[in-house]
N, C-alpha and C positions, 0 to 999 in steps of 0.2 A: 375802898368804901368812901363815898363822898359825904360831905356835910348835908347835901340835899337828901340823901337816903336816910341819914340819921334823923333829920327833921320830920320827914314823912313817917318814919317808924314811931317816933315819940308821940306825935299828934294822933296817929291812928290807934295806938295802944291806949292813949288817954280817953279817946272817944268810944272805944269798943266795949261791949258788955262781956265779950269773950276775948281778952287780949292775947291769950295763948294761940288763937287761931289766926292772928295777924302774921302775914308773910310779906316781906318787902325784898324785891329782887332788883338789882341794878345791872344794866348792860348798855353797850354802845350800839347805836343805830345811825348810820350815815355820819353826820357831824355833830351829833348831840347824844347826851346821856339820857336813857329812859329809866325811870323808876316805876316799877310795876307793883301795885299794892293789891294783895289778895286777902279777903276777909271772909268771915262767915256771912251767909246771905242776909241775915237779919241785921248785921252790923253795917253793911255797906251803905244802907240808907242813912245811917247816922253820920257817916263821913261825907256823903254827898250833900246832905242837908237840903233845906227848902230851896227850891229853884236853883240848886247847885251852888249856893253861896259858900258853904263850908268847903266844897271841893275847890272852888276858885281861890279861897283863902289858903288852902293847903298848897295849891300850885304856885301861888305868889310867894309863900314862905320858902318853898323848895327852890324857886328861881333866884330868890335873894341869897340863899345859902350857896347855891351853885355858882353864883357870880363871884363869891369870895374865893372859890377855887378856880375861877377862870373858865367855867363850863357853861354850856347851854343845857337845860334840862326840860324833860317832858314827863308828866306824871300820868300814868294810866291806872284806872280803877277796874279791878276784875273781881267777880264773885264765883265761887265754886259750888 
C-alpha cells in the first residue's frame, strides 16, 4: 500500500457524504501505479468538483505522495 493510495482514501472519505461506500484499489499498469477510486454515484460529483478542480487537486496530492515512494501514479475515478 502506497502513500498515494492513503492520500486518495483520506481525501475521498473526508469529502463523501457516505464514507463507508468509498473503495480505493491500487494496482500496477505498465510502468506506473494506478489508484482507482470508487464511490456512491452522488458522492462522485463532490470529489470531481466544479470543472474538475477537486479531481485535479487529488491527482496532484497523489503524485506528490507517490514521488516520496519513487513511484509514478495515475488516479482513476469510477462510479457504481
